[in-house]
C-alpha positions in Angstrom: 61.8 93.2 19.7 62.3 89.5 20.4 63.8 89.5 23.8 61.9 91.5 26.4 63.9 94.0 28.3 67.3 93.1 26.8 66.6 94.3 23.2 64.9 97.5 24.4 67.5 98.3 27.1 70.4 97.5 24.7 69.0 99.7 22.0 68.8 102.7 24.3 71.8 101.7 26.5 69.7 102.2 29.6 69.0 100.6 33.0 65.6 102.1 33.8 65.3 100.2 37.1 67.3 102.3 39.5 66.0 102.2 43.1 65.6 105.3 45.3 68.5 104.7 47.6 69.1 108.1 49.0 67.4 106.9 52.2 69.8 103.9 52.7 68.0 102.7 55.8 64.6 102.9 54.1 66.0 100.9 51.2 67.3 98.2 53.5 64.1 98.0 55.5 62.0 97.8 52.3 64.0 94.9 50.9 64.4 93.0 54.2 60.6 93.3 54.8 60.0 91.9 51.3 62.2 88.8 52.0 60.6 88.4 55.4 57.1 88.3 53.8 58.3 85.6 51.4 59.6 83.4 54.2 63.3 84.3 53.7 64.8 85.9 56.8 68.5 87.0 56.4 69.8 83.8 57.9 68.3 81.9 54.9 70.9 83.6 52.7 73.9 82.9 55.0 76.3 80.5 53.4 73.9 80.0 50.4 74.6 79.9 46.7 72.6 82.7 45.3 71.8 83.7 41.7 70.1 86.9 40.8 68.7 87.1 37.2 68.5 90.6 35.8 70.1 92.6 38.7 69.8 95.8 36.8 71.7 98.6 38.6 72.6 96.3 41.5 70.7 98.5 44.1 68.9 95.4 45.5 72.0 93.2 45.3 73.7 95.4 47.9 71.1 94.4 50.4 71.1 90.7 49.5 74.9 90.5 49.6 74.9 91.9 53.1 73.2 88.7 54.3 76.6 86.8 53.8 75.9 84.3 51.0 78.8 82.0 50.2 78.4 82.8 46.5 76.4 85.5 44.7 76.2 85.3 40.9 74.5 88.3 39.1 73.4 87.2 35.6 72.5 90.0 33.1 72.6 90.4 29.3 72.4 94.2 29.3 75.9 95.8 28.8 74.8 98.8 30.8 73.9 96.6 33.7 77.1 94.8 33.5 79.0 98.0 33.6 77.0 99.2 36.6 77.6 96.0 38.6 81.3 96.0 37.8 81.5 99.6 39.0 80.0 98.5 42.3 82.5 95.7 42.5 85.4 98.1 41.8 84.0 100.6 44.4 83.8 97.9 47.0 80.0 98.2 47.3 79.9 94.5 46.4 82.5 92.0 47.6 84.5 90.5 44.7 85.3 87.5 47.0 81.6 86.5 47.0 80.0 88.4 44.1 80.6 88.1 40.4 78.7 89.4 37.4 78.1 87.1 34.4 77.0 88.1 31.0 74.2 85.9 29.6 70.6 85.3 28.8 68.1 83.6 31.1 66.9 81.4 28.2 70.4 80.0 27.6 72.2 80.2 30.9 76.1 80.3 30.6 78.2 77.5 32.2 78.6 79.7 35.3 74.9 79.1 36.0 74.5 75.3 36.0 71.2 73.4 36.4 70.4 72.9 40.0 73.4 75.0 41.0 71.8 77.5 43.4 70.1 77.4 46.8 68.2 80.7 46.1 67.4 82.1 42.7 66.0 85.6 42.4 64.1 86.4 39.2 62.5 89.8 39.8 60.7 91.7 37.0 62.3 89.6 34.2 59.8 86.8 33.4 56.5 88.5 32.7 56.8 90.4 29.4 58.9 87.7 27.8 57.9 86.2 24.5 56.9 83.1 26.4 56.8 83.9 30.1 56.1 80.2 31.1 59.1 79.0 29.1 61.3 81.6 30.8 60.0 80.6 34.2 60.8 76.9 33.5 64.3 77.9 32.3 65.0 79.9 35.5 63.4 77.2 37.8 65.8 74.6 36.4 68.7 76.5 38.1 67.3 75.9 41.6 68.8 73.1 43.7 66.7 70.4 45.4 65.2 72.0 48.5 66.1 75.4 47.2 64.0 78.5 46.8 62.9 80.4 43.7 61.7 84.0 44.1 59.9 85.5 41.1 57.5 88.3 40.3 54.2 87.9 38.5 51.9 90.4 36.8 48.7 90.5 34.8 46.2 92.9 33.2 44.3 93.4 36.4 47.3 94.4 38.4 48.7 96.8 35.7 45.3 98.2 34.7 46.3 101.8 35.7 49.6 101.4 33.8 47.8 100.2 30.7 45.8 103.5 30.9 49.0 105.5 31.2 50.6 103.7 28.3 47.6 104.9 26.2 48.9 108.5 26.6 51.8 107.6 24.2 50.1 108.4 20.8 49.2 112.0 22.0 52.7 112.4 23.5 54.5 111.3 20.3 52.3 113.6 18.2 53.1 116.6 20.4 56.8 115.7 20.4 56.9 115.7 16.6 59.0 112.5 16.5 61.7 113.7 18.8 62.3 110.8 21.4 63.9 113.0 24.0 61.2 115.6 23.8 58.6 112.9 24.1 60.3 111.5 27.2 60.5 114.9 28.8 56.8 115.6 28.1 55.8 112.2 29.5 57.8 112.9 32.6 56.0 116.2 33.1 52.6 114.4 32.8 53.5 111.3 34.9 55.5 112.9 37.7 52.4 114.3 39.5 51.0 110.7 39.4 54.1 109.2 40.9 54.2 111.8 43.6 50.9 110.4 45.0 52.7 107.2 45.9 53.7 107.2 49.6 56.8 105.0 48.9 57.8 105.4 45.3 61.0 103.4 44.6 62.0 104.6 41.1 62.9 107.9 39.5 60.2 109.3 37.1 62.4 109.1 34.0 63.1 105.4 34.7 59.4 104.7 35.2 58.5 106.5 32.0 61.1 104.7 29.9 60.2 101.3 31.3 56.4 101.7 31.1 55.2 104.4 28.7 57.8 103.8 25.9 58.7 100.1 26.5 57.3 98.1 23.5 55.7 95.3 25.5 55.2 92.1 23.7 51.9 90.4 23.1 50.8 87.7 25.6 53.2 89.1 28.2 51.2 88.3 31.4 52.4 85.8 34.0 49.8 85.6 36.7 50.2 84.0 40.2 48.0 81.1 39.0 50.1 80.7 35.8 53.3 80.6 37.8 52.1 78.1 40.4 50.5 75.8 37.8 53.5 75.9 35.5 55.8 74.7 38.4 53.2 72.4 40.1 55.1 69.2 39.4 58.2 70.2 41.2 57.7 73.3 43.4 55.6 74.2 46.4 54.2 77.6 47.4 56.2 79.1 50.3 55.2 82.8 50.6 54.1 85.9 48.8 54.0 89.6 48.8 51.3 90.8 49.2 50.6 87.9 51.7 47.3 86.5 50.7 47.3 82.9 52.1 46.3 82.0 55.6 46.1 78.5 57.0 44.4 77.7 60.3 45.0 74.0 60.2 46.8 72.7 63.3 50.2 71.3 62.5 49.2 67.8 63.7 46.6 67.7 60.9 49.3 67.6 58.2 50.1 63.9 58.8 46.8 62.9 57.3 46.1 65.9 54.9 46.2 65.3 51.2 45.8 68.9 50.3 48.8 70.5 48.8 50.2 74.0 49.4 49.7 75.0 45.8 46.0 74.1 45.7 45.3 76.2 48.8 47.4 79.1 47.4 45.6 79.1 44.1 42.2 78.9 45.8 42.9 81.8 48.1 44.4 84.0 45.4 41.2 83.6 43.4 39.4 85.4 46.3 41.8 88.3 46.4 43.0 88.7 42.8 40.6 91.6 42.2 42.4 93.7 45.0 45.6 93.8 42.9 43.8 96.4 40.7 44.4 99.1 43.4 46.9 99.3 46.3 44.4 101.5 48.2 41.9 98.7 48.7 41.8 98.5 52.5 43.8 96.2 54.7 42.5 93.6 55.5 41.3 93.2 51.9 37.7 92.0 51.8 37.2 88.5 50.5 35.4 88.4 47.1 33.6 85.2 47.9 30.4 84.6 46.0 31.0 87.9 44.0 31.5 87.9 40.3 35.1 88.8 39.5 35.3 87.2 36.1 33.7 90.3 34.4 36.5 92.5 35.8 39.3 90.0 34.7 37.8 89.6 31.2 37.4 93.3 30.7 41.0 94.0 31.9 42.3 91.5 29.5 40.3 93.1 26.7 41.7 96.5 27.6 45.2 94.9 27.5 44.6 93.8 23.9 43.2 97.2 22.9 46.1 99.0 24.6 48.6 96.7 22.7 46.9 97.7 19.4 46.8 101.4 20.2 50.4 101.5 21.5 51.9 99.7 18.5 49.9 101.6 15.9 50.5 104.8 17.9 46.9 105.8 17.2 43.5 106.3 18.9 41.5 104.4 16.2 40.3 102.0 18.9 39.5 104.8 21.4 35.7 104.2 21.4 36.2 100.5 22.3 38.8 101.5 24.9 36.4 104.0 26.6 33.6 101.5 26.5 35.8 98.8 28.0 36.8 101.2 30.8 33.1 101.7 31.5 32.6 98.0 31.8 35.5 97.9 34.2 34.1 100.7 36.3 30.7 98.9 36.5 32.4 95.7 37.5 34.5 97.4 40.2 31.4 99.0 41.6 30.1 95.5 42.5 33.2 94.7 44.4 34.0 95.6 48.1 36.3 98.5 49.0 36.6 100.0 45.5 34.8 103.3 45.6 38.0 105.2 45.0 38.9 102.9 42.1 35.6 103.4 40.5 36.1 107.2 40.6 39.6 106.9 39.2 38.4 104.7 36.3 35.8 107.3 35.4 38.5 110.0 35.5 40.7 107.8 33.3 37.9 107.7 30.7 37.4 111.4 30.8 41.2 112.1 30.7 42.0 109.7 27.8 39.2 111.3 25.7 40.6 114.8 26.5 44.2 113.8 25.7 43.2 112.1 22.5 41.5 115.4 21.5 44.8 117.2 22.1 44.5 118.4 25.8 47.7 117.1 27.3 47.3 119.3 30.3 44.3 117.4 31.6 45.0 117.0 35.4 43.6 113.5 36.1 42.5 114.6 39.6 41.3 111.1 40.6 43.2 108.8 38.2 46.7 110.1 39.2 46.2 108.5 42.6 45.4 105.1 41.1 48.1 102.5 41.1 47.8 98.8 40.9 49.8 96.2 42.8 51.5 95.8 39.5 53.9 93.1 40.6 53.3 90.3 43.1 56.2 88.4 44.6 56.2 84.6 45.0 58.6 82.3 46.8 58.4 78.6 45.9 60.6 75.7 47.1 61.8 72.8 44.9 60.7 69.5 46.3 63.7 67.3 47.4 
């Protein structure tokens, strides 16, 4: 697989990113709240030229299009996504007078997506996991007009640590399925569904989550952290907002005339104090500041687990299981020194016990603590291009 998402989705002819939209009001509220946290109220879209990269099934596009943009281009290279968006256009769910779907790749945008051509560019869940996430970010950022806004998602090994553990179930699932992909998928859904049911506001069907996480052949060096994204665009973009919202600024507005500190510097410094909390969404609100506490051990161990998971997943074996379990022990010890993580520590211990049991052939292990553990696996960033 050379192109993350596209090659895998095309091979299976799938769009495993459907949103749970049965509760239409809830879907609208969730999306609107996200934009609000990023500093984009609905009026920001009114009359704007908007580009969405990788719109998937178009569930989110329906909300964005309701904010009355002047132009809304949906760029996707997955034929299944293009069919889904065209079906929405045909059904009138999206206005053909404003919206159009364009086939293309974010690395080589088609003529319909000119450099600097859009006031708002949305690049959700399509940059991390690329062969070169920073190059993909720069390609998408080039499409933003002066003074325009880029919305993107970031992810790293700390935020997806529970998902890395769930991906480690694959060798046992594949062995039990005897090489039948559909049987493997159904078995994975049976195991993962009780985990997903612990989420108070799950947004995707179980099968989509399983296809996109357990069986998706993630590339190596896939991470794109908040710090990576801000640093990559430091020369031309300024931090605007994020979800979760981690930056506070108590400076009085009159101080800015003489202040040499930039938004990006403050955002990076504050994220460093809260990064650890992306490991578990249950860490209390407000999240305790990890000031003066060692978080490097946790980050280093999570990255090591990411490398071990990549090896185990692609070899479809548990040869590295002793190292995996030892690394999880290091992670548990590191978490125990951080504030608000008692539930996470218990879940990490259960993950160790469960992975050992599954590797030994016990696929019915219930994961009583681990199944409740989910990271803040994607963070949203909004940045504005300097005029």
